[in-house]
N, C-alpha and C positions, 0 to 999 in steps of 0.2 A: 589657173585661177589661183590667185592669190591666197594666202592663209586667210584676211581680212575677209574677202569675198566669200571663202567657203565659211567662216564663221556666221557673217551675215546669212547667208544661206540655209545654215543650219537653222538659226533662230527665227528663220522665216522674214528677214528684212532684206534678204537680195532678191527676193521675187519681184518679178517684172509686173507690175499693173497689167489687165487686159487693156487692149487699145478699146477706143469709144468712151463714149462720153459717162460720167458717173450717172447713178440714178440711186433712187433709194427702193429698194424692194423689201416690202414687208411679206412676212411668213408666217403663217400659223402652223404651231406646232402641238397637236391635240394628242391625248393619252399618255401624258409624261409621267413618270414614276414622281410619286407625290415627295420623293427624298431629293428630287434633283433640284439645284439653286441655278443663278442665273449664271454663273461662271462655267458651270459645267454643261450647259445648254450654249453656251457660247462657243466653248472647247470644240463641241460636235459639229458646229456649222463651220469652225476657223477651218476645219481641214478642207474644205471645199473653196475657201476665199477668204476676202475681207469682211468681217462682220462689225459694223457700226456699233449695233447693240444688240443686247438679248436680254429677254426679261421674261421670268416666271411669273403668271399672275397669283397672287396671292389673297385668301379673304383679310380683308382691312380688320377685322376683330382680332381673329385667333393668328394671324400672319401665317396660316400653312396653306401650301401649295392647292389651287383649284385643277390642277392636274393639265394645265395648257398654258402656252406661253406666243411668245412672238419675238422673230429675230428680225433684225433690219441690216441688210446685206447692202453692199455698194454698188455690183455689178450685176446686170441682169442675167448675162451667162454664168457668173460663177452661183447666182442664187437658183437658177434654173438647174445646176448640176447638182447642188445641195439638195433640193426637193426631190428629185430623180433619186438619188443615193439615198437619203434616208426614210422616205417614204416606206412604211411595211417594214422596216428595219427596227429589230429589237433592242432597246437601249435601255439598261438598269431595269431588267426583267419586263418591260412593256413596249407593246410594238406600236411604234409611233405613227402620228397620221399628220404629213406634211403637205401644204398647198399654199400657195399665193394668197394672202388675205382678203377677203373680199373688198373690203371697204375701198381698198387701193390708194388711199392716202396716207401719207405718214405724218404725224404730227410734228412740227419742229420741236 
C-alpha cells in the first residue's frame, strides 16, 4: 500500500463503499445528552458508515436540545450496523435509544 493510500485510509477516504444501491436510511436517536451537538452525533455514527446528515432537534425559542435527533445514512447495511452497535450504549452519560425512524420517508 502506498503512502498516499495509507493516508487516504487513515482519514477515511480510502474505504471502499459497500456494494449495492445507495439509499437514504433515517435513524431516530433518543435520550441524547442535552450537551450533544450535530457534529458529535454525526461522529458517533460515522464510525459505522457513511453519514449524509445528522441533526439534534432543538427548541425553536431557546435553541436547546430536546434530547433526540435524527441521522441519515447512505447504506442500509451500515445503518443496521450502527443501530445494533449504538442502541442501549451509553454516550455522554446517557443510554441511547436507536432505531430506524418510523416515518420511513426522508425529506430532500
